[in-house]
N, C-alpha and C positions, 0 to 999 in steps of 0.2 A: 037804175039805169047808169052805165059807166060814163066817165068824161074824159075826153083827150083835150086838155087846155091849150096846147101849143103856145107855151110861154115865150118862147123865142120869137115867135110871130108877133105876140102881143106887144114885144119890146119895140116894135116899129110903130106903135100907135102914136107916140109923142110927135114923131116926124109927120105922120098922116095928118094929125090934128093941126099941127103948124100950117100945113099947106091949105087947110080948110077953113082956118079961123076967120078970115075976112068975110068970106062968101057964106059960110055955114057954121056960125058960132056955137049953135046948140049941138050940132053933130061933133064939132071939135071938143066941146066941153064934155060930152058923153065919152068920146074916145079916151080922154085924159082920165075920166073918172074910172073907166074900165081898167086902164093901165095901173093906176094908183092902187086899185083894190084886188089886183090880180093874185098876189100871193095870199092875202087873207082869204078870198073866196076858194081858192084851191084847197088850202089847209082846212077850212070849215066843211067842204065837201068830203075830205078824207077823214076827218075826224067823225063826221056822221055816218061813216061807212060806205061811202060812195067809192067804187072802184075808180082809181085814177090811172091812166095809161099815158105813155109819153109818145108824143107825135110832134111833127114840126110844120106840118103844111109846105114841105120842101117842094121845090119845083116852080114856085112863083117868084116872089121876092127873096125867099129863103132858099139858099143853096143846099143841095143834098150833102149828107155826110155830117150833119150837126146834131145828131141825136144824143151825143155825149153832153153838149151843151144844155139840151133840154132836161136830161137827168139832173144836171147840177141845178138848174133853175127849180126843179121840184123839190130838191133839198133846201134851196133859198126859201121857198114857200113854207118850209117846216116839215115836210115828209121825212121819216127816218131814211138814213141812207140805203138800207136794205129795201125799203118800199119804193123809193125813187128808181133804184137799179131794177128792180122787178118790174116796174112799170113799163119797161122797154124790153124785158127778157121773158122769163118763163110763163108768167101770168099773162103777159101780152100775147104770146104764142098760142097760149090755150085759149084766150078770148076770141083770137082770130081763127081758131080751129086748125092751127098749124101743129105739125108733130112735135113732141118732145124729144128727148134723147132716146133713141131706140135704134136697132139694127135696120138699115136701109132708109131710116127718115131723112128727110132733108134737113140742112143745116145752114146756119149763118154763122159767120165767124167776124168778130170785132177784135182787134188787137189794140191794146193800150200800152204806153210806155211804163205806166206804174199802176197799182191796184186802184180802181175807181172807188172802191169802198173806204179807202183811206183818204182823209183830207190832206 
């Protein structure tokens, strides 16, 4: 079973926990524990052979257009650069049942000022 960890969304957990701390201390502590272990858990899953895909949960508190940040977070978690990029590209398209590169296939284009595979 693949996972889509939405690490840039998990980055909001400390603020959520802070707001809940007085009234819901156990919930707040749980949110902090999830945030603190986020990178380790994702890397453990990846190392165990679980497919990891990039997602953002955009449209709620996360603005659209931040998938590049999610790819960088997957790298910070320890995924190799190629795997982090692939989590949002070809293998993700395949998992979602979207076309690859072929005549007449739908296509998405993302432009970057520099090569995202190079730090």
